[in-house]
C-alpha positions in Angstrom: -16.5 6.4 -9.4 -18.9 4.1 -7.7 -19.6 1.1 -9.7 -22.1 -1.0 -7.7 -24.7 0.1 -5.1 -25.4 -3.3 -3.4 -23.2 -3.6 -0.5 -20.5 -6.4 -0.8 -18.9 -8.7 1.7 -15.2 -9.6 1.4 -16.2 -13.0 0.1 -18.4 -11.3 -2.5 -15.3 -9.3 -3.6 -13.1 -12.3 -3.8 -15.3 -13.9 -6.4 -16.4 -10.8 -8.3 -15.5 -10.6 -12.0 -17.2 -8.1 -14.3 -15.4 -9.5 -17.3 -13.3 -6.4 -17.8 -9.7 -5.5 -16.8 -10.9 -2.7 -14.6 -9.1 -2.5 -11.2 -11.3 -2.1 -8.2 -11.0 -1.5 -4.4 -13.7 -2.4 -2.0 -14.3 0.6 0.3 -16.9 0.1 3.1 -18.8 -2.6 1.2 -18.9 -0.5 -2.2 -17.0 -1.5 -5.3 -15.0 1.5 -6.4 -13.3 1.8 -9.7 -9.5 2.7 -9.1 -8.4 5.7 -11.2 -5.5 5.1 -13.5 -2.0 5.7 -12.1 0.1 8.4 -13.3 3.3 7.5 -15.2 5.1 9.3 -12.2 3.2 7.1 -9.6 4.2 4.0 -11.5 7.9 5.0 -11.9 8.2 5.6 -8.3 6.7 2.3 -7.2 9.0 0.6 -9.8 12.0 2.5 -8.6 11.4 1.5 -4.9 10.7 -2.1 -6.0 14.1 -2.3 -7.7 15.8 -0.4 -4.7 14.4 -2.9 -2.2 15.6 -5.8 -4.5 19.2 -4.3 -4.4 19.0 -4.2 -0.5 18.5 -8.0 -0.7 14.8 -8.3 -0.1 13.6 -11.5 -1.8 11.6 -10.8 -5.0 8.8 -13.0 -3.7 8.3 -10.7 -0.8 7.8 -7.7 -3.0 4.4 -7.1 -4.7 2.7 -4.5 -7.0 -1.0 -5.0 -7.2 -1.7 -7.0 -4.0 -4.4 -5.9 -2.0 -5.0 -5.9 1.7 -8.3 -6.4 3.7 -8.5 -3.7 6.2 -11.1 -2.6 8.6 -13.8 0.0 7.6 -17.4 0.5 8.4 -17.9 -2.4 6.1 -15.7 -4.8 4.2 -12.8 -2.8 2.6 -9.8 -4.1 0.5 -7.0 -1.5 -0.4 -4.4 -1.7 -3.1 -1.0 0.0 -2.1 1.3 1.0 -4.9 3.9 -1.5 -3.2 3.8 -4.1 -0.6 6.6 -5.5 1.3 5.4 -8.9 2.7 6.8 -10.7 5.7 7.9 -14.2 4.8 4.8 -15.6 6.5 2.4 -13.4 4.4 4.5 -14.3 1.1 3.9 -18.0 1.9 0.2 -17.6 2.8 -0.5 -15.8 -0.6 1.3 -18.4 -2.6 -1.8 -20.5 -3.1 -4.3 -17.7 -2.9 -5.3 -16.7 -6.4 -7.0 -13.3 -5.8 -3.8 -11.6 -4.5 -5.6 -10.4 -1.5 -4.1 -10.4 2.1 -7.0 -11.5 4.1 -7.5 -11.0 7.8 -6.3 -14.3 8.7 -3.0 -13.8 6.9 -0.1 -11.9 8.6 0.0 -8.2 7.7 2.7 -7.0 5.2 5.9 -5.5 6.8 5.6 -2.2 4.9 3.1 -0.6 2.4 3.9 2.2 0.2 1.3 4.8 -1.2 2.1 7.2 -3.8 -0.3 10.1 -3.5 -2.1 11.0 -6.6 -3.5 14.5 -7.4 -6.8 15.1 -5.5 -6.3 11.8 -3.4 -4.3 13.2 -0.4 -7.3 12.5 2.0 -7.3 9.0 1.0 -3.7 8.1 1.6 -3.0 10.6 4.6 -6.2 9.9 6.6 -8.3 7.0 5.5 -5.5 4.4 4.7 -3.6 5.6 7.8 -6.4 4.6 9.9 -7.1 1.3 7.9 -3.4 0.2 8.0 -3.1 1.0 11.7 -6.1 -1.3 12.4 -4.2 -4.2 10.7 -1.0 -3.2 12.7 1.1 -2.9 9.6 4.6 -2.0 11.1 5.4 0.5 8.6 3.4 2.7 6.1 5.2 5.0 3.6 3.5 8.0 2.1 5.3 9.4 -1.1 3.8 12.7 -1.9 5.2 14.1 -5.2 2.9 17.2 -4.9 4.4 18.2 -1.4 7.8 16.7 -2.3 7.8 14.6 1.0 8.1 11.2 2.0 6.3 10.3 5.4 7.4 7.1 7.3 4.8 6.0 9.6 5.9 3.4 12.1 4.0 1.3 14.7 4.8 2.1 18.4 2.7 1.0 21.2 -0.5 0.7 19.1 -0.3 4.0 17.1 1.6 5.3 14.2 4.5 7.6 14.9 5.6 9.6 11.8 8.8 11.2 10.4 8.6 13.3 7.2 11.7 13.4 5.0 12.4 16.0 2.4 15.1 16.8 -0.1 18.6 15.2 0.3 17.9 13.8 3.8 18.7 10.0 4.0 15.3 8.1 4.6 15.4 6.1 7.9 13.1 3.1 8.2 12.5 1.1 11.3 11.8 -2.1 9.1 14.8 -1.6 6.8 17.2 0.7 8.7 19.1 3.8 7.6 18.9 3.8 3.8 21.2 5.4 1.3 18.1 6.8 -0.4 16.6 10.3 -0.4 13.4 11.9 -1.3 14.9 13.7 -4.2 16.1 10.3 -5.7 12.6 8.9 -5.0 10.9 11.7 -6.7 13.3 11.9 -9.7 12.3 8.3 -10.6 
């Protein structure tokens, strides 16, 4: 749902406060209210967060609710379901109150998007292009509807992809071979 018709800059977005708890993304300069996440999507994000912690990833490098400034026709800020920050990005965010990875900060190591019903174009097409423009090394698309997990990884300026299903172990260029399957993720 479009909330505001006047186009915003990233600076406008950083100081925007409508006095509510409503979550927004900035998409091509337009403030867009984010739909409520399904319980399944929240469980999947939390499951992966706990799994990554068990891998030994420091808690301060994992974030839910952190946004990323990305390229669009106009200013755009996306909010992935889960973000794995580089040490440098985690340090850069320490003193930044908005929870937004700006263009002058290092990109995250990995972003995870859980596809919501009716939102597949957003996660498979638009965000893929936007995250590629930020040169985010790895992007996971967890699709409960298709029962797949797609790992997109940065190779020579483009994303290559590998689709995982069922009981096949997920392989991640950033994290290595994982003792984790799509079935386990989707049963969160």
